[in-house]
Wavefront OBJ file of the C-alpha trace (Angstrom):
o trace
v 148.267 44.839 47.666
v 147.200 42.211 50.195
v 148.193 44.515 53.066
v 146.169 47.320 51.536
v 143.123 45.032 51.278
v 143.547 44.076 54.936
v 143.764 47.749 55.899
v 140.639 48.610 53.948
v 138.823 45.633 55.515
v 139.728 46.672 59.067
v 138.821 50.305 58.322
v 135.353 49.244 57.101
v 134.843 47.179 60.249
v 135.867 50.218 62.308
v 133.380 52.428 60.468
v 130.664 49.810 60.977
v 131.390 49.608 64.691
v 131.355 53.392 65.021
v 128.077 53.567 63.124
v 126.509 50.845 65.295
v 127.760 52.514 68.484
v 126.309 55.860 67.492
v 123.060 54.312 66.345
v 122.559 52.194 69.436
v 123.694 55.013 71.675
v 120.969 57.139 70.143
v 118.507 54.306 70.722
v 119.879 53.964 74.213
v 118.274 57.257 75.121
v 115.001 55.383 74.775
v 116.150 51.861 75.593
v 117.392 53.038 78.991
v 115.656 56.123 80.317
v 116.862 57.582 83.606
v 115.578 60.553 85.573
v 116.084 62.098 88.983
v 113.431 63.855 91.036
v 112.550 64.776 94.605
v 109.176 64.798 96.319
v 108.310 66.916 99.343
v 106.453 64.303 101.371
v 105.398 66.911 103.930
v 103.429 68.706 101.166
v 102.517 65.606 99.142
v 98.752 66.051 99.423
v 98.556 69.861 99.456
v 101.503 71.228 97.525
v 103.790 73.873 98.959
v 107.269 75.251 99.310
v 110.250 73.588 100.938
v 110.514 74.513 104.626
v 112.819 73.601 107.510
v 111.644 70.280 108.965
v 110.098 69.003 105.707
v 110.756 65.416 104.619
v 112.047 65.093 101.070
v 112.211 61.809 99.165
v 115.024 61.638 96.600
v 114.177 59.367 93.671
v 116.170 57.943 90.770
v 113.947 56.301 88.142
v 115.430 53.685 85.811
v 113.304 52.467 82.902
v 114.674 49.663 80.714
v 112.575 49.647 77.562
v 111.892 47.158 74.798
v 112.539 48.701 71.380
v 111.450 45.967 68.969
v 113.790 43.625 70.844
v 114.411 43.352 74.548
v 117.031 45.468 76.311
v 119.369 44.208 79.022
v 121.692 46.156 81.306
v 123.896 44.838 84.117
v 125.817 46.030 87.188
v 123.282 48.806 87.815
v 124.296 51.175 90.607
v 123.003 54.502 91.896
v 125.441 56.812 93.686
v 124.403 59.827 95.718
v 125.403 62.089 98.599
v 123.082 63.197 101.367
v 122.573 66.900 100.558
v 124.118 69.464 102.872
v 121.615 71.135 105.256
v 119.604 67.903 105.426
v 119.703 64.805 107.631
v 119.323 61.286 106.274
v 116.308 59.370 107.672
v 117.345 55.884 108.792
v 115.430 53.012 107.235
v 114.294 55.035 104.210
v 116.542 53.457 101.551
v 114.658 51.059 99.242
v 113.697 49.986 95.724
v 110.176 51.128 94.792
v 107.731 50.826 91.916
v 107.140 53.919 89.850
v 104.035 54.569 91.964
v 106.130 54.597 95.118
v 105.231 51.194 96.573
v 108.158 49.389 98.218
v 109.391 46.553 96.010
v 112.603 45.679 97.892
v 113.898 46.961 101.191
v 114.153 48.974 103.233
v 117.905 48.512 103.325
v 120.106 49.005 106.341
v 122.720 51.736 106.269
v 125.975 49.771 106.977
v 127.946 48.047 104.199
v 126.429 44.568 104.517
v 124.720 41.956 102.366
v 121.672 44.002 101.343
v 121.658 46.159 98.218
v 121.977 49.570 99.881
v 124.396 51.438 102.086
v 124.957 54.912 103.536
v 128.502 55.418 104.701
v 129.108 58.924 106.069
v 126.477 60.384 103.760
v 127.693 58.530 100.657
v 124.844 56.426 99.332
v 125.063 53.407 97.039
v 121.943 51.527 95.949
v 122.442 48.431 93.776
v 119.538 47.436 91.543
v 118.457 44.450 89.455
v 118.467 40.685 89.675
v 121.444 39.456 91.657
v 122.197 42.838 93.233
v 123.778 42.650 96.681
v 125.912 44.769 98.981
v 128.906 44.634 96.640
v 127.607 44.945 93.079
v 124.643 45.913 90.966
v 122.428 43.350 89.263
v 120.857 42.755 85.851
v 117.662 44.323 84.484
v 115.944 42.947 81.376
v 113.129 44.969 79.821
v 110.731 42.098 79.065
v 111.110 39.889 82.126
v 112.447 41.830 85.133
v 110.166 43.220 87.829
v 108.583 45.696 88.520
v 107.141 45.322 85.007
v 105.239 47.764 82.845
v 102.898 45.608 80.729
v 105.680 42.970 80.439
v 107.422 45.221 77.949
v 109.472 47.584 80.105
v 110.940 47.358 83.582
v 110.600 50.518 85.701
v 111.991 50.903 89.210
v 113.078 53.684 91.550
v 116.034 53.878 93.922
v 114.739 55.913 96.851
v 115.893 57.456 100.113
v 114.649 60.252 102.371
v 116.123 63.253 104.128
v 114.756 65.901 106.452
v 115.604 69.565 105.908
v 117.432 70.666 109.047
v 115.448 72.878 111.413
v 118.351 75.339 111.516
v 118.303 75.797 107.736
v 117.461 79.416 106.979
v 114.862 80.602 104.501
v 116.747 81.594 101.370
v 119.281 78.762 101.681
v 119.819 76.404 98.730
v 119.934 72.605 98.895
v 121.827 70.854 96.079
v 120.784 67.417 94.805
v 123.002 65.602 92.290
v 124.472 62.050 92.128
v 125.037 59.568 89.286
v 124.090 56.197 87.783
v 126.383 53.549 86.325
v 125.481 50.412 84.358
v 126.855 48.079 81.677
v 124.964 47.630 78.428
v 124.580 43.949 77.555
v 121.866 43.737 74.866
v 121.917 45.042 72.166
v 125.468 46.385 72.704
v 128.179 45.874 75.267
v 129.658 48.874 77.002
v 129.661 50.961 80.161
v 127.470 54.023 80.687
v 127.970 56.646 83.373
v 125.315 59.312 83.856
v 126.027 62.265 86.140
v 122.929 64.229 87.139
v 123.070 68.013 86.976
v 122.841 70.041 90.170
v 119.154 70.262 91.003
v 118.634 73.175 93.390
v 115.943 73.434 96.059
v 115.277 76.826 97.637
v 114.137 76.846 101.255
v 111.298 79.338 100.946
v 108.401 80.560 103.066
v 105.082 80.214 101.224
v 103.034 83.422 100.924
v 100.090 81.775 99.146
v 98.418 83.466 96.202
v 97.803 87.150 95.548
v 95.305 87.879 98.298
v 94.012 91.110 96.769
v 94.869 92.711 93.448
v 96.391 90.721 90.616
v 97.452 92.372 87.359
v 98.632 89.905 84.727
v 102.126 91.171 84.052
v 103.745 88.421 82.013
v 103.399 84.894 80.596
v 103.433 84.319 76.887
v 101.022 82.323 74.710
v 97.884 84.423 75.306
v 98.902 85.192 78.914
v 99.197 81.479 79.596
v 95.627 80.707 78.447
v 96.693 79.354 75.004
v 93.950 81.291 73.236
v 90.906 79.774 71.538
v 89.780 78.376 68.198
v 87.257 76.172 66.421
v 89.754 73.419 65.550
v 90.048 70.690 68.169
v 93.845 70.627 67.771
v 95.549 74.015 67.716
v 97.903 74.194 64.754
v 100.568 76.401 66.380
v 103.033 74.868 68.805
v 103.604 76.344 72.258
v 104.908 79.885 72.177
v 107.275 79.378 75.097
v 110.082 76.925 75.775
v 109.371 73.241 76.446
v 111.258 69.953 76.088
v 108.082 68.113 75.066
v 107.072 67.642 71.413
v 103.691 68.589 69.907
v 101.311 65.916 68.629
v 97.638 66.074 67.729
v 95.259 64.219 70.013
v 94.074 60.797 68.846
v 93.305 57.399 70.334
v 97.035 56.790 70.684
v 98.524 60.233 71.282
v 100.041 62.277 72.707
v 102.665 59.632 73.485
v 105.285 59.790 76.250
v 107.307 63.047 76.153
v 104.685 64.710 73.944
v 101.854 67.208 74.327
v 98.692 68.295 72.528
v 96.949 71.696 72.492
v 93.195 71.069 72.352
v 89.774 72.523 73.134
v 88.445 69.015 73.793
v 90.544 66.146 75.150
v 88.484 63.411 73.466
v 90.307 61.276 70.924
v 87.563 61.835 68.319
v 85.784 65.017 69.440
v 83.156 63.351 71.639
v 81.415 65.722 74.056
v 80.248 63.030 76.484
v 82.488 63.101 79.580
v 80.621 60.051 80.929
v 81.159 57.765 77.954
v 82.335 54.194 78.557
v 85.664 53.894 80.351
v 87.858 51.940 79.861
v 87.301 51.385 76.153
v 88.590 48.440 74.169
v 89.345 49.283 71.467
v 89.912 52.953 72.202
v 87.400 55.167 70.427
v 86.351 58.316 72.339
v 89.132 58.386 74.909
v 92.892 58.692 74.469
v 94.304 55.193 75.097
v 90.728 54.244 76.053
v 91.221 55.850 79.496
v 91.791 59.613 79.487
v 89.124 62.080 80.572
v 86.959 63.989 78.120
v 86.769 67.667 79.043
v 87.290 71.296 78.056
v 89.705 74.006 79.117
v 89.786 75.976 82.378
v 89.922 79.641 81.330
v 86.847 81.628 82.348
v 85.032 78.631 83.854
v 81.933 79.514 85.872
v 82.994 76.975 88.517
v 86.774 77.078 88.685
v 87.396 73.513 89.861
v 85.042 72.017 87.280
v 86.394 73.842 84.252
v 84.525 74.155 80.969
v 82.647 71.354 79.211
v 84.061 69.790 76.026
v 82.804 71.326 72.784
v 81.729 69.725 69.523
v 84.125 69.833 66.548
v 83.937 73.170 64.758
v 82.889 75.063 67.907
v 85.121 77.892 69.114
v 86.402 77.312 72.647
v 89.497 77.853 74.757
v 92.610 75.730 74.330
v 94.651 73.979 76.995
v 97.673 71.662 77.000
v 97.636 67.912 77.644
v 100.995 66.404 78.585
v 102.023 62.757 78.534
v 105.033 63.021 80.825
v 107.536 60.245 81.339
v 110.618 59.272 83.299
v 112.802 62.362 83.092
v 112.337 65.691 84.847
v 111.438 67.391 81.582
v 110.319 71.010 81.306
v 106.705 71.740 80.384
v 106.972 75.540 80.520
v 109.959 77.862 80.435
v 110.429 81.512 79.541
v 112.531 84.471 80.569
v 110.500 87.529 81.531
v 112.213 90.888 81.236
v 109.532 93.333 82.378
v 109.496 92.545 86.090
v 109.366 95.267 88.725
v 112.000 95.433 91.489
v 110.993 94.851 95.116
v 107.539 93.695 94.027
v 105.412 90.672 94.897
v 104.378 88.331 92.086
v 102.224 85.242 91.889
v 103.510 82.271 89.874
v 100.702 79.760 89.446
v 98.836 77.453 87.060
v 95.744 75.219 86.949
v 96.150 71.445 86.526
v 94.078 68.315 86.179
v 95.007 64.640 86.374
v 93.731 63.205 83.082
v 93.651 59.496 83.776
v 91.412 57.682 86.272
v 92.664 54.145 85.456
v 96.164 54.226 84.045
v 97.939 52.112 86.642
v 100.059 49.069 85.927
v 101.025 46.918 88.923
v 104.505 45.530 89.523
v 103.615 42.264 87.757
v 102.808 44.080 84.506
v 99.020 43.856 84.790
v 96.982 46.893 83.740
v 94.010 48.208 85.697
v 91.553 46.323 83.468
v 93.379 42.966 83.698
v 92.397 40.028 85.965
v 94.431 39.907 89.161
v 95.428 43.584 88.990
v 96.731 44.834 92.349
v 95.607 48.451 92.908
v 97.550 51.107 94.759
v 96.771 51.891 98.395
v 93.135 52.911 98.826
v 92.015 50.888 95.780
v 93.491 53.613 93.550
v 94.139 52.611 89.946
v 94.866 56.061 88.505
v 98.573 55.265 88.297
v 101.546 57.555 88.771
v 100.253 60.879 90.014
v 101.500 64.043 88.363
v 103.905 66.058 90.503
v 105.310 69.368 89.201
v 108.028 71.722 90.409
v 107.854 75.506 89.935
v 111.306 76.979 89.356
v 112.669 80.523 89.161
v 116.218 81.031 87.902
v 116.947 77.320 88.292
v 115.751 77.146 91.910
v 112.853 74.838 92.825
v 110.587 77.051 94.942
v 107.401 75.027 95.056
v 105.977 71.585 94.356
v 102.374 70.664 93.591
v 102.707 67.430 95.502
v 100.889 64.438 94.024
v 97.860 65.541 92.005
v 95.101 63.019 92.643
v 92.477 62.157 90.078
v 89.151 63.841 90.858
v 86.169 63.364 88.567
v 83.836 65.919 90.191
v 86.406 68.732 90.660
v 89.187 67.889 88.209
v 90.939 71.286 88.027
v 93.059 72.538 90.898
v 95.260 75.603 91.225
v 98.849 75.457 92.488
v 101.331 78.260 93.006
v 102.912 80.802 95.337
v 104.015 84.418 95.625
v 107.574 85.701 95.731
v 109.333 89.045 96.082
v 111.700 90.299 93.399
v 115.038 91.637 94.531
v 115.922 95.353 94.561
v 116.883 96.219 90.988
v 115.676 92.888 89.568
v 113.774 93.151 86.283
v 114.467 89.727 84.712
v 113.920 86.112 85.784
v 113.615 82.687 84.165
v 110.443 80.761 85.021
v 109.954 77.021 84.556
v 107.502 74.240 85.408
v 109.159 70.825 85.489
v 107.828 67.273 85.620
v 108.832 65.699 88.927
v 107.212 62.226 88.706
v 108.341 58.985 87.073
v 106.402 57.826 84.032
v 104.776 54.557 83.092
v 101.085 54.105 83.870
v 99.857 57.590 84.715
v 101.589 60.968 84.995
v 99.219 62.272 82.323
v 98.036 65.792 83.061
v 96.635 69.021 81.667
v 97.740 72.582 82.330
v 96.005 75.917 81.729
v 96.108 79.534 82.870
v 99.806 79.816 83.649
v 100.204 83.144 85.404
v 103.049 85.400 86.446
v 101.104 88.276 87.968
v 101.933 91.484 89.799
v 100.363 91.232 93.263
v 99.172 94.373 94.918
v 96.763 95.776 97.486
v 93.042 96.259 97.224
v 92.064 99.884 96.651
v 88.666 100.780 98.087
v 87.115 104.154 97.259
v 84.555 105.824 99.475
v 82.202 106.038 96.480
v 81.270 103.271 94.066
v 80.940 103.334 91.107
v 80.489 107.104 90.755
v 80.033 110.426 92.518
v 76.714 111.931 91.462
v 75.655 115.569 91.667
v 73.573 118.259 90.022
v 74.768 120.520 87.225
v 72.795 123.462 88.580
v 74.495 123.386 91.973
v 78.284 122.765 92.023
v 79.089 120.472 94.943
v 82.129 119.564 97.017
v 83.694 116.199 96.140
v 85.855 114.470 98.739
v 87.506 111.245 97.519
v 89.076 108.813 99.965
v 90.895 105.591 99.053
v 91.698 102.872 101.577
v 94.779 100.844 100.611
v 94.818 97.319 102.090
v 97.501 94.702 101.544
v 98.983 91.514 102.930
v 102.363 93.122 102.314
v 103.733 96.112 104.170
v 105.561 97.742 101.271
v 103.004 99.304 98.895
v 103.382 102.653 100.639
v 104.002 105.069 97.742
v 100.774 106.489 96.287
v 99.659 108.984 93.670
v 96.246 110.294 92.615
v 95.472 110.401 88.906
v 92.689 111.990 86.896
v 91.499 111.030 83.437
v 90.212 113.077 80.560
v 86.461 113.103 79.943
v 85.735 109.567 78.794
v 88.481 107.939 80.857
v 90.936 107.069 78.063
v 94.013 109.021 79.192
v 95.360 109.264 82.737
v 97.436 112.121 84.119
v 99.104 112.624 87.494
v 97.414 115.160 89.750
v 99.619 117.780 91.349
v 99.534 119.802 94.521
v 99.486 119.018 98.246
v 97.816 115.735 99.143
v 97.867 114.261 95.632
v 100.890 112.000 96.273
v 102.976 110.812 99.170
v 104.019 107.878 101.331
v 101.415 106.106 103.450
v 102.041 104.672 106.901
v 100.259 101.302 107.046
v 98.882 99.905 110.291
v 97.814 96.323 110.853
v 94.003 96.040 110.792
v 92.393 92.582 110.940
v 95.483 90.918 109.500
v 96.011 93.397 106.630
v 98.246 96.433 106.379
v 96.082 99.491 105.786
v 96.408 103.213 105.224
v 94.105 105.927 103.865
v 94.788 108.641 101.328
v 92.301 111.500 100.893
v 92.295 113.762 97.873
v 91.853 117.430 98.850
v 88.180 118.356 98.311
v 87.258 120.025 95.021
v 84.129 121.332 93.311
v 82.223 118.944 91.072
v 81.219 120.937 88.017
v 79.505 119.937 84.802
v 82.645 120.468 82.675
v 84.371 117.658 84.612
v 81.501 115.169 84.256
v 82.874 111.961 82.731
v 86.296 112.189 84.366
v 87.618 109.263 86.393
v 89.784 109.464 89.495
v 92.017 106.717 90.848
v 94.987 105.965 93.079
v 98.089 104.087 91.917
v 100.516 102.563 94.420
v 104.011 101.083 94.336
v 106.751 99.733 96.557
v 109.331 102.362 95.587
v 109.315 105.900 94.243
v 110.897 104.642 91.005
v 108.172 102.000 90.594
v 105.499 104.651 91.141
v 106.838 106.564 88.144
v 106.915 103.439 85.962
v 103.990 102.696 83.650
v 104.348 98.935 84.205
v 105.329 98.862 87.893
v 102.776 101.206 89.446
v 99.784 99.146 90.586
v 96.046 99.718 90.373
v 93.454 96.980 90.763
v 91.193 98.558 88.117
v 89.347 100.569 90.741
v 88.364 104.135 89.857
v 85.579 106.614 90.524
v 83.541 108.386 87.872
v 82.452 111.971 88.440
v 78.910 112.178 87.100
v 77.176 115.558 86.977
v 73.597 115.476 85.709
v 70.868 118.003 85.041
v 68.533 117.818 88.020
v 65.970 120.443 86.944
v 64.795 123.007 89.467
v 67.056 122.902 92.497
v 65.436 123.294 95.883
v 67.230 125.936 97.929
v 67.690 126.055 101.679
v 64.601 128.278 101.741
v 62.570 125.533 100.069
v 63.562 122.860 102.633
v 64.672 123.537 106.177
v 66.265 120.601 108.031
v 66.788 120.701 111.782
v 67.749 118.121 114.358
v 68.450 117.500 118.006
v 69.461 114.675 120.285
v 66.692 113.236 122.443
v 66.544 110.397 124.921
v 65.398 107.988 122.211
v 68.077 108.944 119.672
v 68.246 111.787 117.140
v 65.116 113.656 116.057
v 65.108 115.143 112.547
v 62.448 117.602 111.361
v 62.150 119.282 108.002
v 59.693 121.593 106.341
v 59.097 122.075 102.624
v 57.616 125.141 100.977
v 56.572 123.425 97.733
v 56.620 119.681 97.226
v 54.660 119.599 93.972
v 57.398 117.633 92.132
v 58.718 115.675 95.106
v 58.009 111.930 95.058
v 59.850 110.808 98.208
v 62.429 111.694 100.835
v 65.485 109.583 101.685
v 67.161 110.074 105.060
v 70.933 109.710 104.797
v 73.426 109.403 107.630
v 77.201 109.699 107.982
v 79.729 109.373 110.769
v 82.301 111.669 109.109
v 80.292 114.100 106.993
v 81.733 112.640 103.773
v 80.357 109.148 103.248
v 76.570 108.971 103.558
v 74.282 105.961 103.432
v 70.507 105.737 103.325
v 68.896 104.676 106.596
v 65.223 105.139 105.698
v 62.809 106.728 103.222
v 59.241 107.988 103.132
v 56.832 108.968 100.385
v 55.692 112.538 99.870
v 52.353 113.060 101.651
v 51.472 116.623 100.530
v 52.400 118.044 103.904
v 54.491 121.018 104.916
v 56.571 119.261 107.577
v 58.006 115.814 108.377
v 59.943 114.159 111.163
v 62.092 111.074 111.668
v 63.769 109.548 114.735
v 67.058 107.695 114.375
v 67.101 105.207 117.226
v 70.665 104.131 116.350
v 72.111 107.559 117.062
v 75.730 107.589 118.213
v 77.978 110.279 119.672
v 78.369 112.349 116.481
v 76.223 111.819 113.390
v 75.697 113.842 110.237
v 72.346 113.832 108.437
v 70.889 115.128 105.188
v 67.660 114.620 103.248
v 67.661 113.561 99.616
v 64.604 114.826 97.727
v 63.671 112.636 94.747
v 61.729 114.381 92.001
v 59.777 113.218 88.984
v 61.941 112.144 86.035
v 64.838 110.993 88.208
v 66.043 114.416 89.318
v 67.023 114.872 92.937
v 68.588 117.334 95.328
v 69.869 117.483 98.879
v 69.098 119.485 101.935
v 71.905 121.050 103.876
v 73.949 118.762 106.121
v 73.373 118.968 109.871
v 75.418 117.559 112.710
v 73.756 116.222 115.834
v 76.005 115.740 118.818
v 75.694 115.885 122.580
v 78.824 118.032 122.794
v 79.948 120.350 119.993
v 83.142 122.357 119.700
v 83.807 125.192 117.287
v 86.000 123.654 114.565
v 86.857 123.729 110.887
v 85.937 120.371 109.385
v 87.203 120.746 105.825
v 88.556 123.307 103.355
v 88.753 123.078 99.574
v 92.472 123.669 99.229
v 94.017 124.787 96.926
v 91.224 127.005 95.571
v 90.834 128.852 92.303
v 88.085 131.501 92.566
v 85.866 130.593 95.516
v 86.863 129.734 99.070
v 84.755 126.919 100.471
v 84.922 125.436 103.957
v 82.697 123.499 106.318
v 82.627 124.398 110.006
v 80.967 123.113 113.152
v 79.555 125.540 115.731
v 78.122 124.682 119.166
v 75.122 127.032 118.791
v 73.241 129.476 116.591
v 74.865 132.820 115.814
v 77.094 134.442 113.233
v 80.700 134.021 112.145
v 83.160 136.507 110.698
v 85.086 135.068 107.763
v 88.292 136.874 106.737
v 90.929 136.226 104.082
v 94.399 137.677 104.849
v 97.452 137.744 102.595
v 101.008 136.746 103.556
v 101.770 140.361 104.628
v 98.893 140.381 107.105
v 96.645 142.597 104.967
v 92.901 141.958 104.983
v 91.688 140.932 101.528
v 88.030 140.121 102.227
v 85.743 139.907 105.278
v 82.099 138.820 105.543
v 79.600 137.959 108.274
v 77.492 134.834 107.854
v 74.621 133.427 109.915
v 75.248 129.884 111.198
v 73.151 127.356 113.033
v 74.184 124.834 115.618
v 76.103 121.980 114.011
v 77.339 121.707 110.447
v 77.591 124.779 108.197
v 79.105 125.549 104.808
v 81.094 128.755 104.322
v 81.374 130.219 100.798
v 83.145 133.467 99.916
v 84.684 135.068 96.841
v 87.957 136.874 97.624
v 87.915 138.717 94.288
v 90.867 138.989 91.911
v 93.986 137.922 93.784
v 97.367 136.465 92.841
v 98.427 132.849 93.222
v 100.080 132.185 96.541
v 99.490 131.512 100.223
v 96.732 133.174 102.283
v 95.171 132.763 105.736
v 91.523 131.898 106.268
v 90.308 133.298 109.617
v 86.893 132.343 111.053
v 85.663 133.955 114.308
v 82.705 132.721 116.379
v 81.855 134.253 119.758
v 85.391 135.581 120.380
v 87.045 132.322 119.361
v 89.202 132.440 116.217
v 90.322 129.550 114.009
v 92.920 129.990 111.255
v 93.984 127.809 108.340
v 96.420 128.194 105.448
v 94.954 128.656 101.970
v 96.685 128.250 98.644
v 95.351 130.045 95.607
v 96.219 128.244 92.363
v 94.887 128.504 88.813
l 1 2 3 4 5 6 7 8 9 10 11 12 13 14 15 16 17 18 19 20 21 22 23 24 25 26 27 28 29 30 31 32 33 34 35 36 37 38 39 40 41 42 43 44 45 46 47 48 49 50 51 52 53 54 55 56 57 58 59 60 61 62 63 64 65 66 67 68 69 70 71 72 73 74 75 76 77 78 79 80 81 82 83 84 85 86 87 88 89 90 91 92 93 94 95 96 97 98 99 100 101 102 103 104 105 106 107 108 109 110 111 112 113 114 115 116 117 118 119 120 121 122 123 124 125 126 127 128 129 130 131 132 133 134 135 136 137 138 139 140 141 142 143 144 145 146 147 148 149 150 151 152 153 154 155 156 157 158 159 160 161 162 163 164 165 166 167 168 169 170 171 172 173 174 175 176 177 178 179 180 181 182 183 184 185 186 187 188 189 190 191 192 193 194 195 196 197 198 199 200 201 202 203 204 205 206 207 208 209 210 211 212 213 214 215 216 217 218 219 220 221 222 223 224 225 226 227 228 229 230 231 232 233 234 235 236 237 238 239 240 241 242 243 244 245 246 247 248 249 250 251 252 253 254 255 256 257 258 259 260 261 262 263 264 265 266 267 268 269 270 271 272 273 274 275 276 277 278 279 280 281 282 283 284 285 286 287 288 289 290 291 292 293 294 295 296 297 298 299 300 301 302 303 304 305 306 307 308 309 310 311 312 313 314 315 316 317 318 319 320 321 322 323 324 325 326 327 328 329 330 331 332 333 334 335 336 337 338 339 340 341 342 343 344 345 346 347 348 349 350 351 352 353 354 355 356 357 358 359 360 361 362 363 364 365 366 367 368 369 370 371 372 373 374 375 376 377 378 379 380 381 382 383 384 385 386 387 388 389 390 391 392 393 394 395 396 397 398 399 400 401 402 403 404 405 406 407 408 409 410 411 412 413 414 415 416 417 418 419 420 421 422 423 424 425 426 427 428 429 430 431 432 433 434 435 436 437 438 439 440 441 442 443 444 445 446 447 448 449 450 451 452 453 454 455 456 457 458 459 460 461 462 463 464 465 466 467 468 469 470 471 472 473 474 475 476 477 478 479 480 481 482 483 484 485 486 487 488 489 490 491 492 493 494 495 496 497 498 499 500 501 502 503 504 505 506 507 508 509 510 511 512 513 514 515 516 517 518 519 520 521 522 523 524 525 526 527 528 529 530 531 532 533 534 535 536 537 538 539 540 541 542 543 544 545 546 547 548 549 550 551 552 553 554 555 556 557 558 559 560 561 562 563 564 565 566 567 568 569 570 571 572 573 574 575 576 577 578 579 580 581 582 583 584 585 586 587 588 589 590 591 592 593 594 595 596 597 598 599 600 601 602 603 604 605 606 607 608 609 610 611 612 613 614 615 616 617 618 619 620 621 622 623 624 625 626 627 628 629 630 631 632 633 634 635 636 637 638 639 640 641 642 643 644 645 646 647 648 649 650 651 652 653 654 655 656 657 658 659 660 661 662 663 664 665 666 667 668 669 670 671 672 673 674 675 676 677 678 679 680 681 682 683 684 685 686 687 688 689 690 691 692 693 694 695 696 697 698 699 700 701 702 703 704 705 706 707 708 709 710 711 712 713 714 715 716 717 718 719 720 721 722 723 724 725 726 727 728 729 730 731 732 733 734 735 736 737 738 739 740 741 742 743 744 745 746 747 748 749 750 751 752
């Protein structure tokens, strides 16, 4: 019986020890907090990607924290290996405060008496009181330095490397290492922490989407977090994060927590200039944080929106109180990406705290004797975030400084998906140590399809008269930073512009050949001319582009920057014919002289003189009021080699009409300028002739048989040819135009 009692006694002690070990181990996650990060010092003030030649500082942060009672650890050592494809920078090994100020060191590289060594790329840094070249020292939360308000001790083991110049873009740099220490208070025992493989991608920065930008993905209201009239949004983040949601108050969000708010004040104050610091805290979180609104839709991007009163609907944003570990603020897997396509991954940030620093002696920014950071800066640890795709760190914001006048700043980059890639995991990760600062806001997270700018020759509509069907020639100029948006397709909508359909026939789709123009790749696609008739009024026309033929056929991967042209056909009233207005022109020594005569100008208010260099795109160069005369003249002193002119007659009630188009040139050749092709019932073409006379217009079928022939008077310059071939079958025909024994021929396609 006595033996059984002894056994039960020892078993209870064992259970108690196990319980205490588990309990204190769980506390140990907070009593000793350790994180690893890396800062691109070459992009510290601007943000950017990791490039060959950049200097990277590798940091291990150790925070020993008081949890009701003090915490003590001993024999603290950091182990690391200089990453492959980098070179260690001599004299860079040291112990630093969490703000990056040197506290001890720098240490020499050989194994000697100081607390650091680098032997053949193997790094050991010993930390704490009594640390030397052989062993680690002791750190106590309430008395060791550097101190955080005499409650915690926070320090960083630091060294620097330079990415080798020979490292290729697309290479990966691996950062790992470990930490070892012995727990002393409240529980004895050894702890070994091995860091995961952090991966840095050497990547060339393409900046932001320079032209088009369709939001393609990013959950939680496309990364804007929506809006509401409650200061604290009730729903948690709709994407992955390792932070925990708390409502904003004078004492929250705490470390490792976030709040979703439309006003960052602790109590809903709308005065961004209220007293700071506050003691006790009233309007401001912790008595220090900024009071402001979200960023989405701000009139001035860098200023953001003002804070709103409680009960007022406004946009939400996320405030994060980051801490010592490289925790994830945003993470989601997107499955609707387009292969071989450029995307922008970006977000807007602001540093929330102007005076959150604590110096190495544990004195806060409002305490006597406080020692500020370099430049009299008391904002504390600056936020520093990494952008990751599929576990690779592409980009770092660098240190985000506090800025009262322009608090919001955008960071991000563009990248190219791989052939066949439709899925990727996106993350934004804290990269700074905590303790006195590292408090930041984020809004407008964007993963956006980048594309070219699409510039139509008309904007916003093509306008013509119902009574006189007119030729419409649409031209779209495609400009892009990237030389791969070469596949294009014209589309036409129904009347009203709600449904889009691909256009068919020659010239409605193809592959452009970009050329470099003023730093952008550019090509032009022209839709074959067609007649603008009243039945088509209200239709829109647009071009979509893509990087591959497959992407062009995809609803989500074909790109358009919301540019389109409306065909607008209005009732103009009585249309003036060529017999009502006769426009002529000639080149003179002073430029180009235009003369026109009008039979009846009873309803004419004014004349606008329009000019073009290609006969398609016209712009107004002058105007004159109607003067109840039969003839007018105008001299264009800016006449060039070949210019087209027409007169726009503006009538009462907003109606208008055009004269015929004339071409003035010093040297003219007989040529066909344009043909409406394919045609349905009427053959229309524009020709240029060097002098007055007549032309013979013939339509010939594929067997060489004459279908229709007419003679038409023409005048020097620009002339429009119109003929009806009668009832003929669909198929190919030849248009033949003869002027003074010279014959021009062009293929025609008849299509219903």
